[in-house]
mmCIF file of the N, C-alpha and C atoms, coordinates in Angstrom:
data_MODEL
# 
_entry.id   MODEL 
# 
loop_
_atom_site.group_PDB 
_atom_site.id 
_atom_site.type_symbol 
_atom_site.label_atom_id 
_atom_site.label_alt_id 
_atom_site.label_comp_id 
_atom_site.label_asym_id 
_atom_site.label_entity_id 
_atom_site.label_seq_id 
_atom_site.pdbx_PDB_ins_code 
_atom_site.Cartn_x 
_atom_site.Cartn_y 
_atom_site.Cartn_z 
_atom_site.occupancy 
_atom_site.B_iso_or_equiv 
_atom_site.pdbx_formal_charge 
_atom_site.auth_seq_id 
_atom_site.auth_comp_id 
_atom_site.auth_asym_id 
_atom_site.auth_atom_id 
_atom_site.pdbx_PDB_model_num 
ATOM 1   N N  . MET A 1 1  ? -6.222  12.165  -15.245 1.00 0.00 ? 1  MET A N  1 
ATOM 2   C CA . MET A 1 1  ? -5.687  10.866  -15.571 1.00 0.00 ? 1  MET A CA 1 
ATOM 3   C C  . MET A 1 1  ? -5.400  10.061  -14.293 1.00 0.00 ? 1  MET A C  1 
ATOM 4   N N  . LEU A 1 2  ? -4.795  10.703  -13.280 1.00 0.00 ? 2  LEU A N  1 
ATOM 5   C CA . LEU A 1 2  ? -4.486  10.006  -12.034 1.00 0.00 ? 2  LEU A CA 1 
ATOM 6   C C  . LEU A 1 2  ? -5.761  9.563   -11.330 1.00 0.00 ? 2  LEU A C  1 
ATOM 7   N N  . LYS A 1 3  ? -6.775  10.420  -11.333 1.00 0.00 ? 3  LYS A N  1 
ATOM 8   C CA . LYS A 1 3  ? -8.043  10.062  -10.692 1.00 0.00 ? 3  LYS A CA 1 
ATOM 9   C C  . LYS A 1 3  ? -8.657  8.842   -11.378 1.00 0.00 ? 3  LYS A C  1 
ATOM 10  N N  . ARG A 1 4  ? -8.604  8.805   -12.696 1.00 0.00 ? 4  ARG A N  1 
ATOM 11  C CA . ARG A 1 4  ? -9.154  7.677   -13.456 1.00 0.00 ? 4  ARG A CA 1 
ATOM 12  C C  . ARG A 1 4  ? -8.377  6.396   -13.145 1.00 0.00 ? 4  ARG A C  1 
ATOM 13  N N  . SER A 1 5  ? -7.041  6.502   -13.047 1.00 0.00 ? 5  SER A N  1 
ATOM 14  C CA . SER A 1 5  ? -6.225  5.337   -12.695 1.00 0.00 ? 5  SER A CA 1 
ATOM 15  C C  . SER A 1 5  ? -6.560  4.836   -11.297 1.00 0.00 ? 5  SER A C  1 
ATOM 16  N N  . ASN A 1 6  ? -6.749  5.765   -10.362 1.00 0.00 ? 6  ASN A N  1 
ATOM 17  C CA . ASN A 1 6  ? -7.086  5.389   -8.993  1.00 0.00 ? 6  ASN A CA 1 
ATOM 18  C C  . ASN A 1 6  ? -8.442  4.688   -8.943  1.00 0.00 ? 6  ASN A C  1 
ATOM 19  N N  . GLU A 1 7  ? -9.407  5.190   -9.674  1.00 0.00 ? 7  GLU A N  1 
ATOM 20  C CA . GLU A 1 7  ? -10.730 4.556   -9.712  1.00 0.00 ? 7  GLU A CA 1 
ATOM 21  C C  . GLU A 1 7  ? -10.640 3.156   -10.301 1.00 0.00 ? 7  GLU A C  1 
ATOM 22  N N  . SER A 1 8  ? -9.827  3.000   -11.329 1.00 0.00 ? 8  SER A N  1 
ATOM 23  C CA . SER A 1 8  ? -9.648  1.694   -11.958 1.00 0.00 ? 8  SER A CA 1 
ATOM 24  C C  . SER A 1 8  ? -8.980  0.711   -10.985 1.00 0.00 ? 8  SER A C  1 
ATOM 25  N N  . LEU A 1 9  ? -7.941  1.167   -10.281 1.00 0.00 ? 9  LEU A N  1 
ATOM 26  C CA . LEU A 1 9  ? -7.269  0.304   -9.303  1.00 0.00 ? 9  LEU A CA 1 
ATOM 27  C C  . LEU A 1 9  ? -8.198  -0.050  -8.152  1.00 0.00 ? 9  LEU A C  1 
ATOM 28  N N  . SER A 1 10 ? -8.993  0.901   -7.706  1.00 0.00 ? 10 SER A N  1 
ATOM 29  C CA . SER A 1 10 ? -9.951  0.625   -6.628  1.00 0.00 ? 10 SER A CA 1 
ATOM 30  C C  . SER A 1 10 ? -10.931 -0.460  -7.046  1.00 0.00 ? 10 SER A C  1 
ATOM 31  N N  . GLN A 1 11 ? -11.369 -0.419  -8.280  1.00 0.00 ? 11 GLN A N  1 
ATOM 32  C CA . GLN A 1 11 ? -12.296 -1.428  -8.778  1.00 0.00 ? 11 GLN A CA 1 
ATOM 33  C C  . GLN A 1 11 ? -11.623 -2.799  -8.848  1.00 0.00 ? 11 GLN A C  1 
ATOM 34  N N  . LEU A 1 12 ? -10.374 -2.835  -9.280  1.00 0.00 ? 12 LEU A N  1 
ATOM 35  C CA . LEU A 1 12 ? -9.642  -4.100  -9.343  1.00 0.00 ? 12 LEU A CA 1 
ATOM 36  C C  . LEU A 1 12 ? -9.464  -4.702  -7.949  1.00 0.00 ? 12 LEU A C  1 
ATOM 37  N N  . TRP A 1 13 ? -9.116  -3.884  -6.958  1.00 0.00 ? 13 TRP A N  1 
ATOM 38  C CA . TRP A 1 13 ? -8.991  -4.364  -5.572  1.00 0.00 ? 13 TRP A CA 1 
ATOM 39  C C  . TRP A 1 13 ? -10.328 -4.901  -5.085  1.00 0.00 ? 13 TRP A C  1 
ATOM 40  N N  . SER A 1 14 ? -11.388 -4.172  -5.344  1.00 0.00 ? 14 SER A N  1 
ATOM 41  C CA . SER A 1 14 ? -12.721 -4.595  -4.908  1.00 0.00 ? 14 SER A CA 1 
ATOM 42  C C  . SER A 1 14 ? -13.092 -5.926  -5.544  1.00 0.00 ? 14 SER A C  1 
ATOM 43  N N  . ASP A 1 15 ? -12.844 -6.064  -6.826  1.00 0.00 ? 15 ASP A N  1 
ATOM 44  C CA . ASP A 1 15 ? -13.133 -7.328  -7.517  1.00 0.00 ? 15 ASP A CA 1 
ATOM 45  C C  . ASP A 1 15 ? -12.346 -8.483  -6.899  1.00 0.00 ? 15 ASP A C  1 
ATOM 46  N N  . LEU A 1 16 ? -11.076 -8.228  -6.590  1.00 0.00 ? 16 LEU A N  1 
ATOM 47  C CA . LEU A 1 16 ? -10.226 -9.273  -6.016  1.00 0.00 ? 16 LEU A CA 1 
ATOM 48  C C  . LEU A 1 16 ? -10.755 -9.733  -4.667  1.00 0.00 ? 16 LEU A C  1 
ATOM 49  N N  . ILE A 1 17 ? -11.046 -8.813  -3.777  1.00 0.00 ? 17 ILE A N  1 
ATOM 50  C CA . ILE A 1 17 ? -11.437 -9.216  -2.427  1.00 0.00 ? 17 ILE A CA 1 
ATOM 51  C C  . ILE A 1 17 ? -12.835 -9.821  -2.372  1.00 0.00 ? 17 ILE A C  1 
ATOM 52  N N  . HIS A 1 18 ? -13.632 -9.610  -3.409  1.00 0.00 ? 18 HIS A N  1 
ATOM 53  C CA . HIS A 1 18 ? -14.958 -10.232 -3.442  1.00 0.00 ? 18 HIS A CA 1 
ATOM 54  C C  . HIS A 1 18 ? -14.951 -11.603 -4.130  1.00 0.00 ? 18 HIS A C  1 
ATOM 55  N N  . ARG A 1 19 ? -13.909 -11.893 -4.899  1.00 0.00 ? 19 ARG A N  1 
ATOM 56  C CA . ARG A 1 19 ? -13.810 -13.175 -5.606  1.00 0.00 ? 19 ARG A CA 1 
ATOM 57  C C  . ARG A 1 19 ? -13.193 -14.272 -4.757  1.00 0.00 ? 19 ARG A C  1 
ATOM 58  N N  . ILE A 1 20 ? -12.299 -13.914 -3.865  1.00 0.00 ? 20 ILE A N  1 
ATOM 59  C CA . ILE A 1 20 ? -11.562 -14.915 -3.094  1.00 0.00 ? 20 ILE A CA 1 
ATOM 60  C C  . ILE A 1 20 ? -11.588 -14.578 -1.604  1.00 0.00 ? 20 ILE A C  1 
ATOM 61  N N  . ASP A 1 21 ? -11.265 -15.551 -0.783  1.00 0.00 ? 21 ASP A N  1 
ATOM 62  C CA . ASP A 1 21 ? -11.128 -15.319 0.650   1.00 0.00 ? 21 ASP A CA 1 
ATOM 63  C C  . ASP A 1 21 ? -9.686  -14.880 0.887   1.00 0.00 ? 21 ASP A C  1 
ATOM 64  N N  . ILE A 1 22 ? -9.471  -13.599 1.070   1.00 0.00 ? 22 ILE A N  1 
ATOM 65  C CA . ILE A 1 22 ? -8.109  -13.078 1.176   1.00 0.00 ? 22 ILE A CA 1 
ATOM 66  C C  . ILE A 1 22 ? -7.410  -13.516 2.460   1.00 0.00 ? 22 ILE A C  1 
ATOM 67  N N  . ASN A 1 23 ? -8.174  -13.997 3.438   1.00 0.00 ? 23 ASN A N  1 
ATOM 68  C CA . ASN A 1 23 ? -7.557  -14.481 4.678   1.00 0.00 ? 23 ASN A CA 1 
ATOM 69  C C  . ASN A 1 23 ? -7.057  -15.914 4.557   1.00 0.00 ? 23 ASN A C  1 
ATOM 70  N N  . LYS A 1 24 ? -7.644  -16.680 3.658   1.00 0.00 ? 24 LYS A N  1 
ATOM 71  C CA . LYS A 1 24 ? -7.265  -18.091 3.501   1.00 0.00 ? 24 LYS A CA 1 
ATOM 72  C C  . LYS A 1 24 ? -6.408  -18.358 2.273   1.00 0.00 ? 24 LYS A C  1 
ATOM 73  N N  . THR A 1 25 ? -6.526  -17.532 1.247   1.00 0.00 ? 25 THR A N  1 
ATOM 74  C CA . THR A 1 25 ? -5.757  -17.751 0.027   1.00 0.00 ? 25 THR A CA 1 
ATOM 75  C C  . THR A 1 25 ? -4.294  -17.409 0.267   1.00 0.00 ? 25 THR A C  1 
ATOM 76  N N  . GLN A 1 26 ? -3.426  -18.383 0.048   1.00 0.00 ? 26 GLN A N  1 
ATOM 77  C CA . GLN A 1 26 ? -1.989  -18.222 0.280   1.00 0.00 ? 26 GLN A CA 1 
ATOM 78  C C  . GLN A 1 26 ? -1.256  -18.037 -1.052  1.00 0.00 ? 26 GLN A C  1 
ATOM 79  N N  . ILE A 1 27 ? -0.234  -17.224 -1.010  1.00 0.00 ? 27 ILE A N  1 
ATOM 80  C CA . ILE A 1 27 ? 0.614   -16.999 -2.177  1.00 0.00 ? 27 ILE A CA 1 
ATOM 81  C C  . ILE A 1 27 ? 2.047   -17.348 -1.783  1.00 0.00 ? 27 ILE A C  1 
ATOM 82  N N  . THR A 1 28 ? 2.722   -18.114 -2.616  1.00 0.00 ? 28 THR A N  1 
ATOM 83  C CA . THR A 1 28 ? 4.129   -18.425 -2.410  1.00 0.00 ? 28 THR A CA 1 
ATOM 84  C C  . THR A 1 28 ? 4.940   -17.476 -3.289  1.00 0.00 ? 28 THR A C  1 
ATOM 85  N N  . TYR A 1 29 ? 5.981   -16.899 -2.697  1.00 0.00 ? 29 TYR A N  1 
ATOM 86  C CA . TYR A 1 29 ? 6.784   -15.914 -3.424  1.00 0.00 ? 29 TYR A CA 1 
ATOM 87  C C  . TYR A 1 29 ? 8.206   -15.925 -2.887  1.00 0.00 ? 29 TYR A C  1 
ATOM 88  N N  . ASN A 1 30 ? 9.111   -15.312 -3.626  1.00 0.00 ? 30 ASN A N  1 
ATOM 89  C CA . ASN A 1 30 ? 10.505  -15.157 -3.210  1.00 0.00 ? 30 ASN A CA 1 
ATOM 90  C C  . ASN A 1 30 ? 10.790  -13.675 -2.972  1.00 0.00 ? 30 ASN A C  1 
ATOM 91  N N  . ASN A 1 31 ? 11.544  -13.384 -1.913  1.00 0.00 ? 31 ASN A N  1 
ATOM 92  C CA . ASN A 1 31 ? 11.957  -12.000 -1.694  1.00 0.00 ? 31 ASN A CA 1 
ATOM 93  C C  . ASN A 1 31 ? 13.182  -11.706 -2.567  1.00 0.00 ? 31 ASN A C  1 
ATOM 94  N N  . LEU A 1 32 ? 13.716  -10.499 -2.464  1.00 0.00 ? 32 LEU A N  1 
ATOM 95  C CA . LEU A 1 32 ? 14.843  -10.114 -3.313  1.00 0.00 ? 32 LEU A CA 1 
ATOM 96  C C  . LEU A 1 32 ? 16.101  -10.926 -3.033  1.00 0.00 ? 32 LEU A C  1 
ATOM 97  N N  . ALA A 1 33 ? 16.202  -11.479 -1.832  1.00 0.00 ? 33 ALA A N  1 
ATOM 98  C CA . ALA A 1 33 ? 17.350  -12.323 -1.490  1.00 0.00 ? 33 ALA A CA 1 
ATOM 99  C C  . ALA A 1 33 ? 17.187  -13.749 -2.010  1.00 0.00 ? 33 ALA A C  1 
ATOM 100 N N  . GLY A 1 34 ? 16.001  -14.052 -2.567  1.00 0.00 ? 34 GLY A N  1 
ATOM 101 C CA . GLY A 1 34 ? 15.751  -15.388 -3.097  1.00 0.00 ? 34 GLY A CA 1 
ATOM 102 C C  . GLY A 1 34 ? 15.120  -16.340 -2.099  1.00 0.00 ? 34 GLY A C  1 
ATOM 103 N N  . ASP A 1 35 ? 14.824  -15.860 -0.885  1.00 0.00 ? 35 ASP A N  1 
ATOM 104 C CA . ASP A 1 35 ? 14.188  -16.702 0.130   1.00 0.00 ? 35 ASP A CA 1 
ATOM 105 C C  . ASP A 1 35 ? 12.708  -16.884 -0.199  1.00 0.00 ? 35 ASP A C  1 
ATOM 106 N N  . SER A 1 36 ? 12.222  -18.109 -0.034  1.00 0.00 ? 36 SER A N  1 
ATOM 107 C CA . SER A 1 36 ? 10.835  -18.431 -0.351  1.00 0.00 ? 36 SER A CA 1 
ATOM 108 C C  . SER A 1 36 ? 9.947   -18.271 0.887   1.00 0.00 ? 36 SER A C  1 
ATOM 109 N N  . PHE A 1 37 ? 8.762   -17.685 0.675   1.00 0.00 ? 37 PHE A N  1 
ATOM 110 C CA . PHE A 1 37 ? 7.797   -17.484 1.749   1.00 0.00 ? 37 PHE A CA 1 
ATOM 111 C C  . PHE A 1 37 ? 6.398   -17.797 1.245   1.00 0.00 ? 37 PHE A C  1 
ATOM 112 N N  . GLU A 1 38 ? 5.490   -18.012 2.173   1.00 0.00 ? 38 GLU A N  1 
ATOM 113 C CA . GLU A 1 38 ? 4.074   -18.175 1.853   1.00 0.00 ? 38 GLU A CA 1 
ATOM 114 C C  . GLU A 1 38 ? 3.290   -17.286 2.816   1.00 0.00 ? 38 GLU A C  1 
ATOM 115 N N  . SER A 1 39 ? 2.429   -16.440 2.270   1.00 0.00 ? 39 SER A N  1 
ATOM 116 C CA . SER A 1 39 ? 1.636   -15.517 3.081   1.00 0.00 ? 39 SER A CA 1 
ATOM 117 C C  . SER A 1 39 ? 0.230   -15.420 2.521   1.00 0.00 ? 39 SER A C  1 
ATOM 118 N N  . SER A 1 40 ? -0.702  -15.057 3.393   1.00 0.00 ? 40 SER A N  1 
ATOM 119 C CA . SER A 1 40 ? -2.071  -14.836 2.926   1.00 0.00 ? 40 SER A CA 1 
ATOM 120 C C  . SER A 1 40 ? -2.127  -13.507 2.168   1.00 0.00 ? 40 SER A C  1 
ATOM 121 N N  . ILE A 1 41 ? -3.073  -13.412 1.265   1.00 0.00 ? 41 ILE A N  1 
ATOM 122 C CA . ILE A 1 41 ? -3.260  -12.165 0.530   1.00 0.00 ? 41 ILE A CA 1 
ATOM 123 C C  . ILE A 1 41 ? -3.573  -11.037 1.508   1.00 0.00 ? 41 ILE A C  1 
ATOM 124 N N  . SER A 1 42 ? -4.331  -11.332 2.549   1.00 0.00 ? 42 SER A N  1 
ATOM 125 C CA . SER A 1 42 ? -4.645  -10.341 3.569   1.00 0.00 ? 42 SER A CA 1 
ATOM 126 C C  . SER A 1 42 ? -3.376  -9.761  4.193   1.00 0.00 ? 42 SER A C  1 
ATOM 127 N N  . ASP A 1 43 ? -2.433  -10.624 4.558   1.00 0.00 ? 43 ASP A N  1 
ATOM 128 C CA . ASP A 1 43 ? -1.179  -10.153 5.149   1.00 0.00 ? 43 ASP A CA 1 
ATOM 129 C C  . ASP A 1 43 ? -0.345  -9.355  4.148   1.00 0.00 ? 43 ASP A C  1 
ATOM 130 N N  . ILE A 1 44 ? -0.350  -9.772  2.897   1.00 0.00 ? 44 ILE A N  1 
ATOM 131 C CA . ILE A 1 44 ? 0.404   -9.056  1.865   1.00 0.00 ? 44 ILE A CA 1 
ATOM 132 C C  . ILE A 1 44 ? -0.181  -7.668  1.650   1.00 0.00 ? 44 ILE A C  1 
ATOM 133 N N  . ILE A 1 45 ? -1.500  -7.545  1.611   1.00 0.00 ? 45 ILE A N  1 
ATOM 134 C CA . ILE A 1 45 ? -2.148  -6.244  1.435   1.00 0.00 ? 45 ILE A CA 1 
ATOM 135 C C  . ILE A 1 45 ? -1.838  -5.335  2.626   1.00 0.00 ? 45 ILE A C  1 
ATOM 136 N N  . THR A 1 46 ? -1.890  -5.891  3.840   1.00 0.00 ? 46 THR A N  1 
ATOM 137 C CA . THR A 1 46 ? -1.557  -5.102  5.029   1.00 0.00 ? 46 THR A CA 1 
ATOM 138 C C  . THR A 1 46 ? -0.122  -4.599  4.952   1.00 0.00 ? 46 THR A C  1 
ATOM 139 N N  . GLN A 1 47 ? 0.810   -5.466  4.554   1.00 0.00 ? 47 GLN A N  1 
ATOM 140 C CA . GLN A 1 47 ? 2.212   -5.070  4.402   1.00 0.00 ? 47 GLN A CA 1 
ATOM 141 C C  . GLN A 1 47 ? 2.362   -3.977  3.355   1.00 0.00 ? 47 GLN A C  1 
ATOM 142 N N  . LEU A 1 48 ? 1.669   -4.118  2.248   1.00 0.00 ? 48 LEU A N  1 
ATOM 143 C CA . LEU A 1 48 ? 1.740   -3.143  1.169   1.00 0.00 ? 48 LEU A CA 1 
ATOM 144 C C  . LEU A 1 48 ? 1.379   -1.744  1.655   1.00 0.00 ? 48 LEU A C  1 
ATOM 145 N N  . PHE A 1 49 ? 0.268   -1.634  2.354   1.00 0.00 ? 49 PHE A N  1 
ATOM 146 C CA . PHE A 1 49 ? -0.179  -0.321  2.799   1.00 0.00 ? 49 PHE A CA 1 
ATOM 147 C C  . PHE A 1 49 ? 0.649   0.215   3.960   1.00 0.00 ? 49 PHE A C  1 
ATOM 148 N N  . SER A 1 50 ? 1.015   -0.643  4.897   1.00 0.00 ? 50 SER A N  1 
ATOM 149 C CA . SER A 1 50 ? 1.797   -0.140  6.028   1.00 0.00 ? 50 SER A CA 1 
ATOM 150 C C  . SER A 1 50 ? 3.217   0.240   5.599   1.00 0.00 ? 50 SER A C  1 
ATOM 151 N N  . HIS A 1 51 ? 3.788   -0.495  4.672   1.00 0.00 ? 51 HIS A N  1 
ATOM 152 C CA . HIS A 1 51 ? 5.141   -0.172  4.204   1.00 0.00 ? 51 HIS A CA 1 
ATOM 153 C C  . HIS A 1 51 ? 5.137   1.138   3.414   1.00 0.00 ? 51 HIS A C  1 
ATOM 154 N N  . GLY A 1 52 ? 4.070   1.390   2.679   1.00 0.00 ? 52 GLY A N  1 
ATOM 155 C CA . GLY A 1 52 ? 3.942   2.670   1.972   1.00 0.00 ? 52 GLY A CA 1 
ATOM 156 C C  . GLY A 1 52 ? 3.926   3.829   2.953   1.00 0.00 ? 52 GLY A C  1 
ATOM 157 N N  . SER A 1 53 ? 3.258   3.653   4.085   1.00 0.00 ? 53 SER A N  1 
ATOM 158 C CA . SER A 1 53 ? 3.222   4.689   5.122   1.00 0.00 ? 53 SER A CA 1 
ATOM 159 C C  . SER A 1 53 ? 4.624   4.960   5.660   1.00 0.00 ? 53 SER A C  1 
ATOM 160 N N  . TYR A 1 54 ? 5.370   3.912   5.839   1.00 0.00 ? 54 TYR A N  1 
ATOM 161 C CA . TYR A 1 54 ? 6.752   4.030   6.320   1.00 0.00 ? 54 TYR A CA 1 
ATOM 162 C C  . TYR A 1 54 ? 7.564   4.930   5.383   1.00 0.00 ? 54 TYR A C  1 
ATOM 163 N N  . HIS A 1 55 ? 7.475   4.673   4.093   1.00 0.00 ? 55 HIS A N  1 
ATOM 164 C CA . HIS A 1 55 ? 8.250   5.468   3.131   1.00 0.00 ? 55 HIS A CA 1 
ATOM 165 C C  . HIS A 1 55 ? 7.726   6.899   3.012   1.00 0.00 ? 55 HIS A C  1 
ATOM 166 N N  . ARG A 1 56 ? 6.411   7.101   3.114   1.00 0.00 ? 56 ARG A N  1 
ATOM 167 C CA . ARG A 1 56 ? 5.897   8.470   3.105   1.00 0.00 ? 56 ARG A CA 1 
ATOM 168 C C  . ARG A 1 56 ? 6.452   9.252   4.288   1.00 0.00 ? 56 ARG A C  1 
ATOM 169 N N  . GLY A 1 57 ? 6.576   8.597   5.439   1.00 0.00 ? 57 GLY A N  1 
ATOM 170 C CA . GLY A 1 57 ? 7.174   9.240   6.610   1.00 0.00 ? 57 GLY A CA 1 
ATOM 171 C C  . GLY A 1 57 ? 8.636   9.591   6.379   1.00 0.00 ? 57 GLY A C  1 
ATOM 172 N N  . GLN A 1 58 ? 9.359   8.711   5.721   1.00 0.00 ? 58 GLN A N  1 
ATOM 173 C CA . GLN A 1 58 ? 10.766  8.993   5.410   1.00 0.00 ? 58 GLN A CA 1 
ATOM 174 C C  . GLN A 1 58 ? 10.882  10.227  4.512   1.00 0.00 ? 58 GLN A C  1 
ATOM 175 N N  . VAL A 1 59 ? 10.042  10.297  3.492   1.00 0.00 ? 59 VAL A N  1 
ATOM 176 C CA . VAL A 1 59 ? 10.082  11.435  2.570   1.00 0.00 ? 59 VAL A CA 1 
ATOM 177 C C  . VAL A 1 59 ? 9.722   12.717  3.315   1.00 0.00 ? 59 VAL A C  1 
ATOM 178 N N  . ALA A 1 60 ? 8.698   12.665  4.165   1.00 0.00 ? 60 ALA A N  1 
ATOM 179 C CA . ALA A 1 60 ? 8.302   13.852  4.938   1.00 0.00 ? 60 ALA A CA 1 
ATOM 180 C C  . ALA A 1 60 ? 9.453   14.324  5.831   1.00 0.00 ? 60 ALA A C  1 
ATOM 181 N N  . ARG A 1 61 ? 10.160  13.386  6.436   1.00 0.00 ? 61 ARG A N  1 
ATOM 182 C CA . ARG A 1 61 ? 11.305  13.749  7.295   1.00 0.00 ? 61 ARG A CA 1 
ATOM 183 C C  . ARG A 1 61 ? 12.399  14.431  6.481   1.00 0.00 ? 61 ARG A C  1 
ATOM 184 N N  . ILE A 1 62 ? 12.697  13.895  5.311   1.00 0.00 ? 62 ILE A N  1 
ATOM 185 C CA . ILE A 1 62 ? 13.732  14.487  4.456   1.00 0.00 ? 62 ILE A CA 1 
ATOM 186 C C  . ILE A 1 62 ? 13.327  15.905  4.046   1.00 0.00 ? 62 ILE A C  1 
ATOM 187 N N  . ILE A 1 63 ? 12.069  16.080  3.696   1.00 0.00 ? 63 ILE A N  1 
ATOM 188 C CA . ILE A 1 63 ? 11.582  17.412  3.306   1.00 0.00 ? 63 ILE A CA 1 
ATOM 189 C C  . ILE A 1 63 ? 11.689  18.373  4.493   1.00 0.00 ? 63 ILE A C  1 
ATOM 190 N N  . ARG A 1 64 ? 11.277  17.916  5.666   1.00 0.00 ? 64 ARG A N  1 
ATOM 191 C CA . ARG A 1 64 ? 11.338  18.734  6.879   1.00 0.00 ? 64 ARG A CA 1 
ATOM 192 C C  . ARG A 1 64 ? 12.786  19.113  7.204   1.00 0.00 ? 64 ARG A C  1 
ATOM 193 N N  . GLU A 1 65 ? 13.697  18.152  7.091   1.00 0.00 ? 65 GLU A N  1 
ATOM 194 C CA . GLU A 1 65 ? 15.110  18.410  7.378   1.00 0.00 ? 65 GLU A CA 1 
ATOM 195 C C  . GLU A 1 65 ? 15.741  19.377  6.384   1.00 0.00 ? 65 GLU A C  1 
ATOM 196 N N  . SER A 1 66 ? 15.143  19.501  5.199   1.00 0.00 ? 66 SER A N  1 
ATOM 197 C CA . SER A 1 66 ? 15.663  20.446  4.209   1.00 0.00 ? 66 SER A CA 1 
ATOM 198 C C  . SER A 1 66 ? 15.077  21.842  4.414   1.00 0.00 ? 66 SER A C  1 
ATOM 199 N N  . GLY A 1 67 ? 14.288  22.000  5.501   1.00 0.00 ? 67 GLY A N  1 
ATOM 200 C CA . GLY A 1 67 ? 13.739  23.317  5.821   1.00 0.00 ? 67 GLY A CA 1 
ATOM 201 C C  . GLY A 1 67 ? 12.372  23.595  5.228   1.00 0.00 ? 67 GLY A C  1 
ATOM 202 N N  . GLN A 1 68 ? 11.787  22.618  4.573   1.00 0.00 ? 68 GLN A N  1 
ATOM 203 C CA . GLN A 1 68 ? 10.474  22.797  3.953   1.00 0.00 ? 68 GLN A CA 1 
ATOM 204 C C  . GLN A 1 68 ? 9.397   22.156  4.824   1.00 0.00 ? 68 GLN A C  1 
ATOM 205 N N  . LYS A 1 69 ? 8.158   22.485  4.525   1.00 0.00 ? 69 LYS A N  1 
ATOM 206 C CA . LYS A 1 69 ? 7.035   21.871  5.228   1.00 0.00 ? 69 LYS A CA 1 
ATOM 207 C C  . LYS A 1 69 ? 6.425   20.800  4.313   1.00 0.00 ? 69 LYS A C  1 
ATOM 208 N N  . PRO A 1 70 ? 6.464   19.542  4.754   1.00 0.00 ? 70 PRO A N  1 
ATOM 209 C CA . PRO A 1 70 ? 5.902   18.475  3.901   1.00 0.00 ? 70 PRO A CA 1 
ATOM 210 C C  . PRO A 1 70 ? 4.377   18.496  3.902   1.00 0.00 ? 70 PRO A C  1 
ATOM 211 N N  . LEU A 1 71 ? 3.790   17.951  2.857   1.00 0.00 ? 71 LEU A N  1 
ATOM 212 C CA . LEU A 1 71 ? 2.356   17.766  2.809   1.00 0.00 ? 71 LEU A CA 1 
ATOM 213 C C  . LEU A 1 71 ? 1.963   16.693  3.813   1.00 0.00 ? 71 LEU A C  1 
ATOM 214 N N  . SER A 1 72 ? 0.713   16.684  4.219   1.00 0.00 ? 72 SER A N  1 
ATOM 215 C CA . SER A 1 72 ? 0.235   15.657  5.132   1.00 0.00 ? 72 SER A CA 1 
ATOM 216 C C  . SER A 1 72 ? 0.301   14.295  4.452   1.00 0.00 ? 72 SER A C  1 
ATOM 217 N N  . THR A 1 73 ? 0.710   13.292  5.212   1.00 0.00 ? 73 THR A N  1 
ATOM 218 C CA . THR A 1 73 ? 0.759   11.923  4.677   1.00 0.00 ? 73 THR A CA 1 
ATOM 219 C C  . THR A 1 73 ? -0.328  11.060  5.307   1.00 0.00 ? 73 THR A C  1 
ATOM 220 N N  . ASP A 1 74 ? -1.234  11.676  6.071   1.00 0.00 ? 74 ASP A N  1 
ATOM 221 C CA . ASP A 1 74 ? -2.306  10.934  6.727   1.00 0.00 ? 74 ASP A CA 1 
ATOM 222 C C  . ASP A 1 74 ? -3.362  10.492  5.717   1.00 0.00 ? 74 ASP A C  1 
ATOM 223 N N  . PHE A 1 75 ? -3.724  9.226   5.774   1.00 0.00 ? 75 PHE A N  1 
ATOM 224 C CA . PHE A 1 75 ? -4.723  8.683   4.855   1.00 0.00 ? 75 PHE A CA 1 
ATOM 225 C C  . PHE A 1 75 ? -6.032  9.455   4.938   1.00 0.00 ? 75 PHE A C  1 
ATOM 226 N N  . ILE A 1 76 ? -6.461  9.783   6.152   1.00 0.00 ? 76 ILE A N  1 
ATOM 227 C CA . ILE A 1 76 ? -7.766  10.420  6.336   1.00 0.00 ? 76 ILE A CA 1 
ATOM 228 C C  . ILE A 1 76 ? -7.858  11.752  5.594   1.00 0.00 ? 76 ILE A C  1 
ATOM 229 N N  . VAL A 1 77 ? -6.744  12.461  5.474   1.00 0.00 ? 77 VAL A N  1 
ATOM 230 C CA . VAL A 1 77 ? -6.727  13.729  4.735   1.00 0.00 ? 77 VAL A CA 1 
ATOM 231 C C  . VAL A 1 77 ? -7.115  13.485  3.277   1.00 0.00 ? 77 VAL A C  1 
ATOM 232 N N  . PHE A 1 78 ? -6.576  12.431  2.681   1.00 0.00 ? 78 PHE A N  1 
ATOM 233 C CA . PHE A 1 78 ? -6.891  12.106  1.289   1.00 0.00 ? 78 PHE A CA 1 
ATOM 234 C C  . PHE A 1 78 ? -8.310  11.545  1.147   1.00 0.00 ? 78 PHE A C  1 
ATOM 235 N N  . ALA A 1 79 ? -8.743  10.788  2.130   1.00 0.00 ? 79 ALA A N  1 
ATOM 236 C CA . ALA A 1 79 ? -10.089 10.203  2.092   1.00 0.00 ? 79 ALA A CA 1 
ATOM 237 C C  . ALA A 1 79 ? -11.166 11.276  2.142   1.00 0.00 ? 79 ALA A C  1 
ATOM 238 N N  . ARG A 1 80 ? -10.876 12.384  2.810   1.00 0.00 ? 80 ARG A N  1 
ATOM 239 C CA . ARG A 1 80 ? -11.858 13.476  2.925   1.00 0.00 ? 80 ARG A CA 1 
ATOM 240 C C  . ARG A 1 80 ? -12.026 14.251  1.623   1.00 0.00 ? 80 ARG A C  1 
ATOM 241 N N  . GLN A 1 81 ? -11.063 14.180  0.740   1.00 0.00 ? 81 GLN A N  1 
ATOM 242 C CA . GLN A 1 81 ? -11.115 14.983  -0.500  1.00 0.00 ? 81 GLN A CA 1 
ATOM 243 C C  . GLN A 1 81 ? -12.024 14.374  -1.524  1.00 0.00 ? 81 GLN A C  1 
# 
C-alpha cells in the first residue's frame, strides 16, 4: 500500500512540475503566526524536502540517545532500493 501511495505521489509531483514553471510560479500563503509570504513553488519544494531531513536527523538523534541504532536517513539509501 505504501509503495502504491509513493508511486501515485511521484506521478502527481511529475505532473505538477511539467505543467507549470516552478521557478516563476508564485504562491501567496500565511504561516502559523498569520504572517503573509509569497514564494516560488521551487523554493517551497526545496524547503519541504530540506525541512524533512532536519526532522529525520532529530529523530535519529533521539533514537541514538536512547541507546539504539537509528536507521539510515540518507536519501541515497532509499533511492538504491
